[in-house]
N, CA, C and O atoms as a MOPAC input file, in Angstrom:
PM7 MOZYME 1SCF
protein

 N     18.01100 1    -4.58900 1    -5.58700 1
 C     16.58000 1    -4.60300 1    -5.83100 1
 C     16.36500 1    -4.87200 1    -7.32800 1
 O     16.92300 1    -4.17600 1    -8.17600 1
 N     15.57000 1    -5.86300 1    -7.63200 1
 C     15.28500 1    -6.14900 1    -9.02500 1
 C     14.02500 1    -5.38700 1    -9.48000 1
 O     13.35800 1    -4.72400 1    -8.68600 1
 N     13.73300 1    -5.50300 1   -10.74600 1
 C     12.63700 1    -4.73700 1   -11.32600 1
 C     11.27800 1    -5.12900 1   -10.73200 1
 O     10.41000 1    -4.27600 1   -10.55100 1
 N     11.09900 1    -6.40100 1   -10.43400 1
 C      9.82600 1    -6.86200 1    -9.86700 1
 C      9.59200 1    -6.25400 1    -8.48500 1
 O      8.48900 1    -5.79700 1    -8.18700 1
 N     10.61800 1    -6.24600 1    -7.64900 1
 C     10.49700 1    -5.63700 1    -6.32100 1
 C     10.21700 1    -4.14100 1    -6.43100 1
 O      9.40300 1    -3.59200 1    -5.68800 1
 N     10.90000 1    -3.49500 1    -7.36400 1
 C     10.72000 1    -2.05700 1    -7.58800 1
 C      9.27700 1    -1.76000 1    -7.97600 1
 O      8.67100 1    -0.83300 1    -7.44000 1
 N      8.72600 1    -2.52800 1    -8.89100 1
 C      7.33900 1    -2.30200 1    -9.32400 1
 C      6.34800 1    -2.58700 1    -8.20300 1
 O      5.33100 1    -1.90400 1    -8.08100 1
 N      6.64100 1    -3.58900 1    -7.39100 1
 C      5.76800 1    -3.90800 1    -6.25900 1
 C      5.73200 1    -2.75900 1    -5.26300 1
 O      4.66100 1    -2.37800 1    -4.79000 1
 N      6.89500 1    -2.20700 1    -4.94400 1
 C      6.95700 1    -1.08000 1    -4.01400 1
 C      6.19900 1     0.11900 1    -4.56500 1
 O      5.45800 1     0.77700 1    -3.83500 1
 N      6.38100 1     0.40100 1    -5.83700 1
 C      5.69100 1     1.53900 1    -6.45300 1
 C      4.17700 1     1.32700 1    -6.47000 1
 O      3.41500 1     2.26400 1    -6.22700 1
 N      3.74600 1     0.11500 1    -6.75200 1
 C      2.31300 1    -0.16500 1    -6.78200 1
 C      1.69100 1    -0.01800 1    -5.39300 1
 O      0.57200 1     0.47900 1    -5.26400 1
 N      2.40200 1    -0.44500 1    -4.36700 1
 C      1.86900 1    -0.33100 1    -3.01200 1
 C      1.85700 1     1.10500 1    -2.51200 1
 O      1.07700 1     1.44800 1    -1.62400 1
 N      2.71400 1     1.94300 1    -3.07400 1
 C      2.76700 1     3.34100 1    -2.65400 1
 C      1.74600 1     4.22600 1    -3.37300 1
 O      1.50000 1     5.35200 1    -2.94000 1
 N      1.15600 1     3.74100 1    -4.44900 1
 C      0.19800 1     4.56800 1    -5.20500 1
 C     -0.97500 1     5.03300 1    -4.34900 1
 O     -1.46800 1     6.14800 1    -4.51900 1
 N     -1.42100 1     4.18600 1    -3.43600 1
 C     -2.55600 1     4.55400 1    -2.59100 1
 C     -2.20600 1     5.61500 1    -1.55900 1
 O     -3.09700 1     6.27400 1    -1.02400 1
 N     -0.93300 1     5.78600 1    -1.27600 1
 C     -0.50400 1     6.72700 1    -0.23900 1
 C     -0.04700 1     8.06700 1    -0.81800 1
 O      0.52800 1     8.88000 1    -0.09400 1
 N     -0.28700 1     8.30700 1    -2.07800 1
 C      0.19100 1     9.53800 1    -2.69800 1
 C     -0.37800 1    10.78500 1    -2.03400 1
 O      0.31500 1    11.79600 1    -1.92300 1
 N     -1.62300 1    10.72800 1    -1.59600 1
 C     -2.23900 1    11.90800 1    -0.99900 1
 C     -1.71000 1    12.19800 1     0.40400 1
 O     -1.93300 1    13.28900 1     0.92800 1
 N     -1.02500 1    11.25600 1     1.01200 1
 C     -0.46400 1    11.44600 1     2.35100 1
 C      0.96400 1    11.98200 1     2.31500 1
 O      1.48800 1    12.42200 1     3.33900 1
 N      1.58800 1    11.94800 1     1.15800 1
 C      2.99200 1    12.33000 1     1.04200 1
 C      3.16700 1    13.84100 1     1.04200 1
 O      2.28600 1    14.59200 1     0.62200 1
 N      4.33400 1    14.26500 1     1.52800 1
 C      4.67800 1    15.67900 1     1.45200 1
 C      5.04600 1    16.00900 1     0.00100 1
 O      5.16300 1    15.11700 1    -0.84000 1
 N      5.22200 1    17.26900 1    -0.27100 1
 C      5.52700 1    17.70600 1    -1.63000 1
 C      6.83500 1    17.07700 1    -2.13600 1
 O      6.90300 1    16.60600 1    -3.27100 1
 N      7.84800 1    17.07500 1    -1.30200 1
 C      9.14900 1    16.51600 1    -1.69100 1
 C      9.04700 1    15.01200 1    -1.92600 1
 O      9.60700 1    14.49200 1    -2.89100 1
 N      8.34200 1    14.32400 1    -1.05600 1
 C      8.17500 1    12.88000 1    -1.20500 1
 C      7.37100 1    12.54700 1    -2.44900 1
 O      7.65700 1    11.56700 1    -3.13800 1
 N      6.37300 1    13.35200 1    -2.73300 1
 C      5.55700 1    13.13500 1    -3.92400 1
 C      6.38200 1    13.34200 1    -5.19200 1
 O      6.24200 1    12.58800 1    -6.15500 1
 N      7.24000 1    14.36000 1    -5.19400 1
 C      8.12000 1    14.58300 1    -6.33900 1
 C      9.06000 1    13.39900 1    -6.54400 1
 O      9.27700 1    12.95700 1    -7.67300 1
 N      9.61600 1    12.89100 1    -5.44800 1
 C     10.48700 1    11.71900 1    -5.54100 1
 C      9.72700 1    10.51800 1    -6.07800 1
 O     10.22600 1     9.79700 1    -6.94200 1
 N      8.52100 1    10.30300 1    -5.56700 1
 C      7.71700 1     9.15800 1    -6.01500 1
 C      7.40200 1     9.25800 1    -7.50600 1
 O      7.49600 1     8.26800 1    -8.23100 1
 N      7.03300 1    10.43800 1    -7.95500 1
 C      6.73200 1    10.62100 1    -9.38200 1
 C      7.96500 1    10.37100 1   -10.23700 1
 O      7.86300 1     9.79300 1   -11.31900 1
 N      9.13800 1    10.80500 1    -9.75700 1
 C     10.37400 1    10.55600 1   -10.48900 1
 C     10.64100 1     9.04700 1   -10.56400 1
 O     11.02300 1     8.53800 1   -11.61700 1
 N     10.44100 1     8.33200 1    -9.44800 1
 C     10.63800 1     6.87900 1    -9.44600 1
 C      9.68300 1     6.20500 1   -10.42000 1
 O     10.06300 1     5.27800 1   -11.13600 1
 N      8.45300 1     6.67200 1   -10.44100 1
 C      7.44700 1     6.08000 1   -11.32300 1
 C      7.79700 1     6.32100 1   -12.78900 1
 O      7.65000 1     5.42300 1   -13.61800 1
 N      8.25800 1     7.52400 1   -13.11000 1
 C      8.65700 1     7.81800 1   -14.49000 1
 C      9.87200 1     6.97900 1   -14.90500 1
 O      9.93800 1     6.48100 1   -16.02900 1
 N     10.81200 1     6.83400 1   -14.00200 1
 C     11.98300 1     6.01100 1   -14.30900 1
 C     11.57600 1     4.56100 1   -14.50000 1
 O     12.17200 1     3.85400 1   -15.31300 1
 N     10.57600 1     4.11100 1   -13.76700 1
 C     10.08400 1     2.75000 1   -13.93000 1
 C      9.39100 1     2.58500 1   -15.28000 1
 O      9.56900 1     1.57000 1   -15.95400 1
 N      8.60500 1     3.57800 1   -15.66800 1
 C      7.93900 1     3.51600 1   -16.97600 1
 C      8.94400 1     3.49400 1   -18.11700 1
 O      8.71500 1     2.85300 1   -19.14300 1
 N     10.06200 1     4.20000 1   -17.93400 1
 C     11.10400 1     4.23900 1   -18.96000 1
 C     12.04100 1     3.04800 1   -18.88700 1
 O     13.03700 1     3.00100 1   -19.60900 1
 N     11.73800 1     2.07700 1   -18.02000 1
 C     12.54400 1     0.86800 1   -17.82300 1
 C     13.98200 1     1.18400 1   -17.41700 1
 O     14.92300 1     0.51100 1   -17.83700 1
 N     14.13100 1     2.21800 1   -16.59600 1
 C     15.45300 1     2.54400 1   -16.06400 1
 C     15.59600 1     1.91700 1   -14.68300 1
 O     14.63400 1     1.84200 1   -13.91900 1
 N     16.79400 1     1.47400 1   -14.38000 1
 C     17.07500 1     0.95100 1   -13.04700 1
 C     17.34000 1     2.11400 1   -12.10900 1
 O     17.91600 1     3.13000 1   -12.50100 1
 N     16.91300 1     1.95100 1   -10.86800 1
 C     17.17700 1     2.96700 1    -9.86900 1
 C     18.58800 1     2.78700 1    -9.32300 1
 O     19.05500 1     1.66400 1    -9.13300 1
 N     19.26000 1     3.90500 1    -9.07400 1
 C     20.57000 1     3.81300 1    -8.44600 1
 C     20.39800 1     3.48600 1    -6.96200 1
 O     19.27500 1     3.43300 1    -6.46100 1
 N     21.48400 1     3.27400 1    -6.28100 1
 C     21.44700 1     2.82500 1    -4.89100 1
 C     20.75200 1     3.84500 1    -3.98600 1
 O     19.97900 1     3.46600 1    -3.10700 1
 N     21.02000 1     5.11900 1    -4.19400 1
 C     20.40500 1     6.16800 1    -3.36900 1
 C     18.89600 1     6.20300 1    -3.60000 1
 O     18.12600 1     6.33100 1    -2.64900 1
 N     18.47700 1     6.09100 1    -4.84400 1
 C     17.04500 1     6.10100 1    -5.16800 1
 C     16.35500 1     4.86000 1    -4.61500 1
 O     15.21700 1     4.94100 1    -4.15200 1
 N     17.02600 1     3.71900 1    -4.65700 1
 C     16.45300 1     2.50400 1    -4.08800 1
 C     16.21900 1     2.65900 1    -2.59700 1
 O     15.16800 1     2.27900 1    -2.08300 1
 N     17.19300 1     3.21300 1    -1.91100 1
 C     17.03000 1     3.42800 1    -0.47500 1
 C     15.89200 1     4.39200 1    -0.18700 1
 O     15.11700 1     4.18100 1     0.74600 1
 N     15.79000 1     5.44600 1    -0.97900 1
 C     14.72100 1     6.42800 1    -0.78200 1
 C     13.35700 1     5.78500 1    -1.02000 1
 O     12.41400 1     6.04100 1    -0.27100 1
 N     13.24400 1     4.95700 1    -2.05400 1
 C     11.99200 1     4.26300 1    -2.33300 1
 C     11.63600 1     3.31700 1    -1.18800 1
 O     10.47100 1     3.23500 1    -0.79800 1
 N     12.60200 1     2.61700 1    -0.65500 1
 C     12.34600 1     1.72000 1     0.47200 1
 C     11.93100 1     2.50000 1     1.72300 1
 O     11.08500 1     2.03800 1     2.48900 1
 N     12.52300 1     3.68000 1     1.93200 1
 C     12.12900 1     4.52300 1     3.06600 1
 C     10.67800 1     4.97600 1     2.92300 1
 O      9.91300 1     4.94000 1     3.88700 1
 N     10.30800 1     5.39900 1     1.72300 1
 C      8.92100 1     5.80300 1     1.48500 1
 C      7.97500 1     4.62900 1     1.71400 1
 O      6.89200 1     4.79500 1     2.27700 1
 N      8.38400 1     3.46200 1     1.28300 1
 C      7.53900 1     2.27600 1     1.43400 1
 C      7.33600 1     1.93200 1     2.90500 1
 O      6.21500 1     1.64500 1     3.32600 1
 N      8.41100 1     1.96000 1     3.68800 1
 C      8.25800 1     1.63000 1     5.10600 1
 C      7.43800 1     2.68900 1     5.83400 1
 O      6.77300 1     2.38500 1     6.82400 1
 N      7.48000 1     3.92100 1     5.35400 1
 C      6.73800 1     4.99600 1     6.00900 1
 C      5.25200 1     4.96000 1     5.67500 1
 O      4.42000 1     5.21300 1     6.54700 1
 N      4.90400 1     4.65100 1     4.42800 1
 C      3.51900 1     4.79900 1     3.98100 1
 C      2.77000 1     3.51400 1     3.67700 1
 O      1.54200 1     3.49800 1     3.75900 1
 N      3.44800 1     2.45400 1     3.33600 1
 C      2.74100 1     1.22800 1     2.95400 1
 C      2.16800 1     0.55800 1     4.19600 1
 O      2.83100 1     0.45100 1     5.22800 1
 N      0.93600 1     0.11500 1     4.07500 1
 C      0.24900 1    -0.54100 1     5.19100 1
 C      0.52800 1    -2.03200 1     5.11700 1
 O      0.29500 1    -2.67400 1     4.09300 1
 N      1.02400 1    -2.56100 1     6.20300 1
 C      1.31100 1    -3.99300 1     6.27500 1
 C      0.08100 1    -4.71200 1     6.80600 1
 O     -0.45200 1    -4.34600 1     7.85400 1
 N     -0.36300 1    -5.71300 1     6.10000 1
 C     -1.50500 1    -6.51900 1     6.51700 1
 C     -1.00900 1    -7.90400 1     6.90800 1
 O     -0.47600 1    -8.64400 1     6.08000 1
 N     -1.18500 1    -8.23100 1     8.14000 1
 C     -0.80600 1    -9.56400 1     8.60700 1
 C     -2.06600 1   -10.43100 1     8.67300 1
 O     -3.17500 1    -9.89600 1     8.69000 1
 N     -1.91900 1   -11.73500 1     8.70900 1
 C     -3.09500 1   -12.60700 1     8.83500 1
 C     -3.89200 1   -12.30600 1    10.10400 1
 O     -5.11300 1   -12.46100 1    10.12800 1
 N     -3.20500 1   -11.88100 1    11.14300 1
 C     -3.88000 1   -11.54200 1    12.39400 1
 C     -4.82700 1   -10.34700 1    12.18500 1
 O     -5.94300 1   -10.34600 1    12.70700 1
 N     -4.39000 1    -9.34000 1    11.43000 1
 C     -5.22700 1    -8.18200 1    11.14500 1
 C     -6.46100 1    -8.56700 1    10.32600 1
 O     -7.56100 1    -8.07000 1    10.56900 1
 N     -6.26400 1    -9.44100 1     9.37300 1
 C     -7.36900 1    -9.87000 1     8.51800 1
 C     -8.37700 1   -10.67600 1     9.32700 1
 O     -9.58500 1   -10.51000 1     9.16000 1
 N     -7.88300 1   -11.55100 1    10.20500 1
 C     -8.78600 1   -12.32400 1    11.06400 1
 C     -9.60700 1   -11.41200 1    11.97100 1
 O    -10.80000 1   -11.64100 1    12.16500 1
 N     -8.97800 1   -10.38300 1    12.52600 1
 C     -9.68700 1    -9.43800 1    13.39800 1
 C    -10.77000 1    -8.69600 1    12.61300 1
 O    -11.86300 1    -8.46200 1    13.13000 1
 N    -10.47000 1    -8.32800 1    11.37700 1
 C    -11.44900 1    -7.64000 1    10.53900 1
 C    -12.63900 1    -8.55000 1    10.22500 1
 O    -13.78800 1    -8.11300 1    10.28500 1
 N    -12.36500 1    -9.80700 1     9.89400 1
 C    -13.45100 1   -10.74200 1     9.59700 1
 C    -14.32200 1   -10.99500 1    10.82700 1
 O    -15.54200 1   -11.10500 1    10.71200 1
 N    -13.70500 1   -11.08400 1    11.98800 1
 C    -14.47800 1   -11.27300 1    13.22200 1
 C    -15.35800 1   -10.06500 1    13.49700 1
 O    -16.49700 1   -10.20300 1    13.94400 1
 N    -14.82600 1    -8.88800 1    13.22900 1
 C    -15.59200 1    -7.65700 1    13.44300 1
 C    -16.84500 1    -7.65300 1    12.56100 1
 O    -17.94700 1    -7.36500 1    13.02900 1
 N    -16.65900 1    -7.97600 1    11.29100 1
 C    -17.80400 1    -7.97700 1    10.38100 1
 C    -18.78000 1    -9.10200 1    10.67900 1
 O    -19.98700 1    -8.93500 1    10.50500 1
 N    -18.28100 1   -10.23600 1    11.12300 1
 C    -19.19600 1   -11.33700 1    11.44800 1
 C    -20.02700 1   -10.99000 1    12.68500 1
 O    -21.18600 1   -11.39100 1    12.78600 1
 N    -19.43600 1   -10.24600 1    13.62600 1
 C    -20.20500 1    -9.80000 1    14.79300 1
 C    -21.28500 1    -8.81000 1    14.38500 1
 O    -22.38500 1    -8.82700 1    14.93800 1
 N    -20.97900 1    -7.94700 1    13.42000 1
 C    -21.97000 1    -6.97400 1    12.96200 1
 C    -23.13400 1    -7.67300 1    12.28800 1
 O    -24.28100 1    -7.26200 1    12.46400 1
 N    -22.87400 1    -8.70000 1    11.53400 1
 C    -23.93400 1    -9.45200 1    10.87100 1
 C    -24.77200 1   -10.17700 1    11.91400 1
 O    -25.99600 1   -10.22900 1    11.79200 1
 N    -24.13200 1   -10.73900 1    12.93900 1
 C    -24.85000 1   -11.43200 1    14.00000 1
 C    -25.74100 1   -10.47800 1    14.78700 1
 O    -26.79800 1   -10.87800 1    15.27500 1
 N    -25.32700 1    -9.22600 1    14.91400 1
 C    -26.12500 1    -8.24300 1    15.64900 1
 C    -27.46100 1    -7.96500 1    14.97500 1
 O    -28.43600 1    -7.62100 1    15.64200 1
 N    -27.50700 1    -8.11200 1    13.65700 1
 C    -28.76100 1    -7.88100 1    12.94900 1
 C    -29.74800 1    -9.01500 1    13.19900 1
 O    -30.96200 1    -8.81800 1    13.13600 1
 N    -29.22900 1   -10.17900 1    13.47700 1
 C    -30.08100 1   -11.31700 1    13.76500 1
 C    -30.55900 1   -12.01300 1    12.51000 1
 O    -30.58500 1   -11.40700 1    11.43900 1
 N    -30.93900 1   -13.28000 1    12.62300 1
 C    -31.34200 1   -14.04900 1    11.45600 1
 C    -32.77400 1   -13.76000 1    11.01200 1
 O    -33.16400 1   -14.20900 1     9.93400 1
 N    -33.57500 1   -13.03100 1    11.79200 1
 C    -34.97200 1   -12.84400 1    11.45800 1
 C    -35.25400 1   -11.49400 1    10.80800 1
 O    -36.35300 1   -10.96200 1    10.96700 1
 N    -34.29600 1   -10.92700 1    10.08100 1
 C    -34.53100 1    -9.66400 1     9.37800 1
 C    -35.39700 1    -9.94800 1     8.17100 1
 O    -35.05000 1   -10.79300 1     7.34600 1
 N    -36.48500 1    -9.27800 1     8.05600 1
 C    -37.41900 1    -9.54500 1     6.96200 1
 C    -37.17300 1    -8.67600 1     5.74100 1
 O    -37.71400 1    -8.96400 1     4.67300 1
 N    -36.37100 1    -7.61800 1     5.86300 1
 C    -36.16900 1    -6.72000 1     4.74500 1
 C    -34.99900 1    -7.11400 1     3.86200 1
 O    -34.67300 1    -6.35900 1     2.94600 1
 N    -34.34800 1    -8.24300 1     4.07900 1
 C    -33.21200 1    -8.67600 1     3.28000 1
 C    -33.67500 1    -9.37000 1     2.03000 1
 O    -32.85200 1    -9.80800 1     1.22600 1

């Protein structure tokens, strides 16, 4: 794992901090501090970071994004084009 991948994983996990258990949060904070100090993670820490990422990071596929856009476009259509308060 190179430094760019490490930073990407850490950035994606920041939003999930409130969902983590105490032990996982301690590990994440340690990884973040080591990243700030420009230290490389050892093999065990890399695996742990990848485990946290697969557990908490939300994967967005193009299919999910298309479904979300369709949902919102249907909601806009439900209001109709003749709304006078817009």
